[in-house]
C-alpha positions in Angstrom: -0.1 -0.3 0.0 2.8 2.3 1.0 4.6 1.8 -2.1 1.5 2.2 -4.3 1.3 5.5 -2.6 4.8 6.4 -2.7 4.7 5.7 -6.6 2.0 8.2 -7.3 2.7 10.5 -5.1 6.5 10.0 -6.6 6.8 13.8 -8.3 5.8 15.3 -5.1 7.3 13.5 -3.1 10.9 14.5 -4.7 10.1 18.2 -5.7 9.9 18.0 -1.7 12.6 16.7 -0.9 14.8 19.2 -3.4 13.0 21.8 -1.7 14.0 20.7 1.9 16.9 20.2 0.8 18.1 23.3 -0.9 15.9 24.9 2.5 18.7 22.8 4.6 21.8 23.1 2.9 21.8 26.6 2.1 20.4 27.6 5.9 23.7 24.8 6.9 26.5 26.4 5.0 25.4 30.0 5.9 25.5 29.2 9.9 29.3 27.7 9.6 30.4 30.8 7.5 29.2 33.0 10.3 29.2 31.1 13.8 33.5 31.1 12.3 33.0 34.9 12.1 30.8 35.9 15.1 33.1 33.1 17.5 36.0 35.6 16.4 34.1 38.9 17.0 33.5 37.4 21.0 37.3 37.3 21.2 38.5 40.3 19.2 35.7 42.7 21.0 32.5 44.5 19.2 32.1 43.5 16.1 32.0 47.3 14.9 35.3 48.1 15.9 37.4 45.4 16.0 38.0 41.7 14.9 37.7 40.0 11.1 33.9 40.6 12.0 34.0 44.4 10.8 29.6 44.0 11.2 30.4 41.1 8.9 27.2 39.5 10.9 25.3 42.4 11.3 25.2 43.4 8.1 25.4 40.5 5.5 24.5 37.7 7.9 20.5 37.7 6.4 20.9 38.7 2.6 23.7 36.2 2.4 21.1 33.7 3.5 18.3 35.0 1.2 21.5 34.8 -1.7 22.5 30.9 -0.4 18.6 30.0 -0.7 17.5 31.2 -3.9 21.1 29.6 -5.6 19.6 26.6 -4.3 16.5 27.1 -5.5 17.9 27.5 -8.3 19.5 24.5 -9.1 17.0 23.0 -8.2 13.9 24.1 -10.2 14.4 22.0 -13.4 13.1 19.2 -10.8 10.1 20.4 -9.2 7.1 18.6 -11.1 6.2 22.4 -12.3 3.6 22.9 -15.8 5.9 23.7 -18.6 4.0 26.8 -19.4 4.7 28.0 -15.3 8.6 27.5 -15.3 9.4 30.4 -17.0 7.3 32.7 -14.2 9.3 31.2 -11.8 12.2 31.8 -12.8 11.3 35.0 -13.5 10.3 35.6 -9.8 13.7 34.1 -8.5 15.9 36.3 -10.9 13.8 38.8 -9.5 14.2 37.8 -5.6 18.4 37.2 -6.4 19.1 40.3 -8.5 17.6 42.4 -5.3 18.7 40.3 -2.4 22.1 41.3 -4.4 21.4 45.2 -4.0 20.9 44.3 0.1 24.0 42.6 -0.2 26.1 45.0 -1.8 24.3 47.8 1.0 25.1 45.6 3.9 28.9 46.0 1.8 28.6 49.6 2.0 28.6 49.5 5.5 31.3 46.6 6.0 33.7 48.8 4.3 32.4 52.2 6.2 32.9 50.5 9.7 36.6 49.3 8.6 38.0 52.4 7.3 36.0 54.2 10.9 37.5 51.8 13.3 40.8 53.8 13.5 39.1 57.2 14.1 37.5 57.3 17.4 34.9 60.2 18.2 35.6 60.1 21.6 38.8 61.2 21.8 40.1 64.4 23.1 41.7 66.0 19.8 39.1 64.4 17.2 39.0 66.9 14.5 40.1 64.1 12.2 38.0 61.7 12.9 34.8 64.1 12.5 35.3 64.9 9.4 36.3 61.5 8.3 32.7 60.2 9.6 30.2 63.1 7.8 31.9 62.7 4.5 31.5 58.8 4.6 28.4 59.3 6.4 27.1 61.3 3.1 28.8 59.1 0.6 27.4 56.2 1.7 24.6 57.9 1.2 25.1 58.5 -2.3 26.4 54.9 -2.8 23.2 53.3 -1.7 21.2 55.8 -3.6 23.7 54.5 -6.3 22.9 50.5 -5.5 19.2 50.9 -5.3 19.1 52.5 -9.0 20.7 49.7 -10.1 19.1 47.0 -8.4 15.7 48.3 -10.2 18.0 48.5 -13.7 18.9 44.3 -12.8 15.6 43.8 -12.1 14.2 44.9 -15.7 17.1 43.6 -17.2 15.7 40.3 -15.8 13.0 40.6 -18.1 14.6 40.1 -21.3 11.6 42.0 -23.1 11.9 43.8 -26.2 8.4 45.4 -25.6 9.5 46.6 -22.6 12.4 48.0 -23.1 10.9 50.0 -25.6 8.2 51.2 -23.2 11.2 52.0 -21.1 13.2 53.8 -24.3 9.5 56.1 -24.5 9.6 56.5 -20.7 12.9 58.2 -21.0 12.3 60.7 -24.0 9.1 62.2 -22.3 11.2 61.6 -18.7 12.7 65.3 -20.2 8.9 67.0 -19.4 8.5 65.6 -16.8 12.3 66.5 -14.5 11.3 70.4 -15.3 8.5 69.5 -13.5 10.0 67.2 -10.8 12.7 70.4 -10.6 10.3 73.2 -9.9 7.9 71.0 -7.0 11.2 68.9 -5.7 13.6 72.6 -5.7 14.0 72.4 -1.8 15.0 68.5 -1.9 17.3 69.1 -4.8 19.0 71.9 -2.9 19.6 70.2 0.3 21.1 66.8 -2.4 23.8 69.7 -3.3 24.3 71.3 0.0 24.7 68.0 1.3 27.5 67.2 -1.4 29.1 70.6 -0.5 29.3 70.6 3.0 30.9 67.2 2.6 33.6 69.2 0.7 34.1 71.8 1.8 33.3 70.6 5.4 31.3 73.9 7.6 30.3 71.5 9.8 31.6 67.5 10.8 29.7 64.9 13.0 29.8 66.1 16.6 31.2 69.7 16.0 29.9 72.4 18.9 27.7 74.7 16.9 24.8 77.4 17.9 22.3 77.2 15.8 19.3 79.9 15.6 20.5 81.0 19.2 20.6 77.0 20.5 23.8 75.5 21.7 24.4 71.4 20.5 26.4 69.2 18.8 26.1 67.3 15.6 24.7 64.1 16.1 23.6 63.0 11.9 24.0 64.8 8.9 21.9 63.0 6.7 20.8 63.3 3.0 18.6 66.1 3.6 18.6 67.7 6.7 21.1 67.9 9.7 20.2 66.7 13.3 21.6 69.0 16.0 21.3 67.5 20.0 20.8 70.8 22.4 22.4 70.5 25.4 19.0 69.4 27.1 18.6 66.8 24.7 16.5 68.4 22.5 16.8 68.3 18.8 16.6 70.4 15.9 16.4 69.6 12.8 17.7 72.0 10.6 17.7 71.5 6.7 20.9 71.3 4.8 21.0 74.2 2.6 20.6 76.3 5.6 24.7 75.4 6.6 25.6 76.8 3.0 23.0 79.9 2.7 23.0 81.2 6.6 25.8 82.2 9.7 26.0 80.4 12.4 28.9 79.5 14.9 31.3 76.4 15.0 33.1 75.8 17.9 34.9 73.1 16.6 35.9 74.4 13.1 40.2 74.4 13.7 39.7 72.4 17.4 38.4 71.5 19.8 39.9 74.3 22.4 37.7 76.9 23.5 38.4 79.6 25.9 36.1 80.8 27.8 35.3 83.7 30.0 33.4 84.1 33.6 32.4 87.9 34.7 32.3 89.4 38.2 30.9 92.8 39.3 31.9 94.0 42.9 32.7 96.9 44.7 35.4 99.9 43.4 38.1 99.0 46.7 38.4 95.6 46.1 41.9 94.3 45.5 42.2 92.7 42.7 45.5 90.4 42.7 44.4 88.2 45.9 41.2 87.2 42.6 43.7 86.8 40.8 46.1 84.2 43.1 42.4 82.2 44.0 41.3 82.0 40.3 44.8 80.5 39.8 44.4 78.1 42.6 41.3 76.9 41.7 42.2 76.8 37.8 45.6 74.2 38.8 43.0 72.1 41.2 40.8 71.0 38.8 40.8 68.1 36.0 38.6 70.6 33.6 41.4 73.3 32.6 43.9 72.7 30.1 46.4 74.5 32.0 47.4 76.9 29.1 45.1 79.9 29.8 44.3 81.1 32.9 43.6 85.3 33.8 42.0 87.4 35.6 41.0 91.5 34.6 39.4 94.3 35.4 37.7 94.9 31.7 35.3 97.2 32.9 33.5 100.7 35.0 30.0 100.6 35.6 27.9 103.1 37.3 28.0 101.1 40.7 30.3 98.0 40.0 33.2 97.1 38.5 33.6 94.0 36.6 35.7 91.7 36.6 36.4 89.0 33.8 38.2 85.3 34.5 39.1 84.3 31.2 40.1 80.4 31.0 40.4 77.9 28.6 39.5 74.2 27.9 40.0 71.6 26.1 35.8 70.9 24.9 33.2 73.6 25.2 31.6 71.0 28.0 34.3 71.1 30.0 34.6 75.3 29.5 30.9 75.6 30.4 31.7 73.1 34.2 35.0 75.3 34.8 33.0 78.5 34.4 30.2 77.4 36.0 32.8 76.3 39.3 34.9 79.7 38.5 31.6 81.5 39.7 30.8 79.1 42.5 34.1 79.4 43.4 35.4 83.3 43.4 32.0 84.1 45.5 32.6 82.4 47.9 36.1 83.3 48.3 34.9 87.2 48.2 32.2 86.2 50.8 34.3 85.0 53.1 37.3 87.3 52.8 36.1 90.6 51.5 31.9 90.1 52.1 32.7 94.3 52.6 33.8 94.6 49.5 30.2 93.3 47.6 29.1 95.9 44.8 27.5 98.9 46.8 24.8 101.8 45.9 26.5 105.2 47.3 24.4 108.4 48.4 25.9 111.7 49.3 22.8 113.3 51.4 22.0 117.2 50.6 23.7 120.2 52.4 20.6 121.3 54.7 20.3 125.4 54.5 19.8 125.9 57.9 22.9 124.3 58.7 26.6 126.1 58.9 28.5 126.2 55.4 31.9 125.2 57.6 29.4 121.8 58.3 30.3 119.1 56.7 28.5 116.4 54.2 26.7 113.7 55.7 28.4 110.4 53.9 27.1 106.5 53.6 26.9 103.3 51.8 23.7 101.5 51.4 24.9 97.2 51.1 22.8 96.0 47.6 22.9 91.5 47.6 24.1 91.7 43.9 26.4 88.5 43.0 26.9 88.0 39.0 
């Protein structure tokens, strides 16, 4: 009985066997290769930065599996009990899927190549200008290359049809694309300007990844540069989305254009009579005790005499803007504490003078007094 059933269904059973064999073989082959790479990555570190992996498991595992499976299906497809009139349709579908898998694989290769080159450029280092430059350029060119891969993949899918009628229709469509391009250029003016601005930013580098900028009055860092906009991470963790063309057409501040070193000021407003030299020594003491100071610039100067106060500027240098902001806050706190403990009488004061009393003799002296004002910068 079993032999009779097997004889009746041997065609479909053999087809099922070929299908399962192709699926199992492709998955086993894929598992062996990427298992070896995964072990190597676990020994050497993260696949993003070290080891032979360079992100192979992350970016290439799935497209590689799809290619293996489709290749095996191509090999077993002639043996499947499919009616002759459907063989071409099945092969056409497999060819399209294979081309799409190759495009997927090529996109993963772009990311792997990026990891190979960027692993030597660490954005977390103190002097990371070169790293920011390379990361920015690769980020923009990666999107450009992926766009080209998508176009080539679509063209490859069309090429698999081998149909003259399709190519003739495509020729007519290409001929009419001239008029359509004018309409699209008018409608997508901002998109085109952002695309060209992206190429200009990649070449001239007015901004780079992790640059400290002030845009529209907001202080933040360049977190991401896409093909159409820039993401600025503001100090309070908000995100400012700015079109790429803004950085070409408008002025903005870039605090890390040439280097991350920066000078910062902290202003003190005190009474005219306060001695300046002890304040200058105290500022140097504060800077030397802080790991945020880079040891280059530490100065205190009287920069202005206002109507009621004397302005004292504390100028310090730091390795980056974040350290500079923190050190200036510490200087304000410590300097005001020093003045409060050592020279409390020299906080800002407002001076008054009494008018002479006409009923008193001219020989009487004019009474003068001062009133302290609780004012701190």
